[in-house]
N, C-alpha and C positions, 0 to 999 in steps of 0.2 A: 250520397256524396257525389258531387259533380267534379270532373277534372278536365283540364285543358292543357295540352302540351304547347308551349310557346314555339311558334314558327317564325320565319322571316316575314310572313304576311299577317302577323297577329293584329296589327293595327287596322287591317281591312277585313279580316275573317274571324275576329274574336266572337265568341258566343254571346248571346243576349245577357246572360246573368253576369258577365264580366263587363260589358260595355255600359250597362246602366249604373255601375258602381264607380266609373271613372269620373273623378271630380277635380283632377289636375293638381291636387295638393297631397293626398295620401296615396292615391292610385293613379299612375300615369305611365305613358309610354316613354322610354328613354331611347334617344337616337344618338348616333355618332356620325361625324362627317369625315369621309375618306375621299380625298382628291375631289372635293366639291360635290360629292354625291352623298346624300343622307340615307343611312341604313338603320334598321331597328337593332338596338342592342339588347333590349329586354323590357320587362314590365316592372315598375317600381311599386311595391306594396308596403306602405309604411317605411320602415328603414331597410327592408330586404328587397333585393332585385332578383327577379326570375329571368335568367338569361335564356337564350334560344336552346331548346332541348329540355329545359326544366318543366315541371308540371305545376300548375296553379290548381289548388284544391279549394272547393267551396262546400261547407257543411250546412248551409242554410243561414248561418249567422256570420261566420268569419271566413276570410280568405287566408290561405297559407301557401307556402312554397315548398315543393319537394324537389330536391336536387337530383340530377341524373346519376 
């Protein structure tokens, strides 16, 4: 089982097993705009959002979110 802890730089430093699965419909990066500056809020996986500090787990078939 592979795991990745979501950080503020996840959109640039995400591991290969996560980036190849991003298709912008079920898995995508969620941003928020604060004072005109865009920051990463989390990673959306289906209906669940992994926020900064949460872990994304991959068991070879499915992605899941583990809260901190």
